[in-house]
C-alpha positions in Angstrom: 41.1 122.9 107.4 42.8 119.7 108.4 44.4 117.3 106.0 43.9 113.5 105.9 45.3 110.8 103.7 43.6 108.2 101.6 44.8 105.2 99.5 44.0 105.4 95.8 44.4 102.6 93.2 44.6 103.0 89.4 41.4 101.4 88.1 40.0 100.7 84.7 36.3 101.5 84.5 33.9 100.4 81.8 34.0 101.8 78.3 37.8 102.2 78.4 37.8 104.9 81.1 40.5 104.8 83.7 41.6 106.9 86.7 42.4 107.0 90.4 39.8 105.4 92.7 39.9 105.8 96.5 40.0 102.5 98.4 36.9 102.3 100.6 35.2 100.3 103.2 32.3 98.0 102.5 29.8 100.8 102.8 31.7 103.1 100.4 33.3 105.2 103.1 36.9 105.8 102.2 39.7 104.7 104.6 41.2 107.8 106.1 44.5 108.2 107.9 45.7 111.1 110.0 49.3 110.8 108.9 51.0 110.0 105.6 53.2 107.4 107.3 50.1 105.5 108.5 48.6 105.6 105.1 51.8 104.4 103.4 52.2 101.5 105.9 48.6 100.4 105.2 49.1 100.8 101.4 52.3 98.6 101.5 50.5 96.0 103.7 47.4 95.7 101.6 48.5 96.7 98.1 52.1 95.4 98.1 51.7 93.7 94.8 51.1 97.1 93.0 53.8 99.6 92.0 53.8 102.6 94.3 53.0 105.8 92.4 51.8 103.8 89.3 49.2 101.4 90.5 48.6 102.7 94.0 49.3 105.9 95.8 48.7 107.9 99.0 46.7 111.1 98.3 46.3 114.1 100.7 42.8 115.5 101.0 41.8 118.7 102.7 39.0 118.3 105.2 35.8 120.0 104.1 32.5 120.6 105.9 31.0 117.5 104.4 33.7 115.2 105.7 32.9 112.8 108.6 35.7 112.9 111.2 34.4 109.9 113.0 35.6 107.6 110.1 39.3 108.5 110.7 41.7 105.7 111.7 
């Protein structure tokens, strides 16, 4: 199993619920990075106004059979 990295932001959902939400493309496909360094660079570029680890983070995900490798960056 390979590992890829996604950017997650802390989000407030309706009815007072809150939690980490994966940043995704227009079609709901999450942005995927093959290295932590690439994900962190993109996170700082696009979410520089949020505090790292509190409002935004890089999260490692193990590649499963349902994952689409063609969406990697």
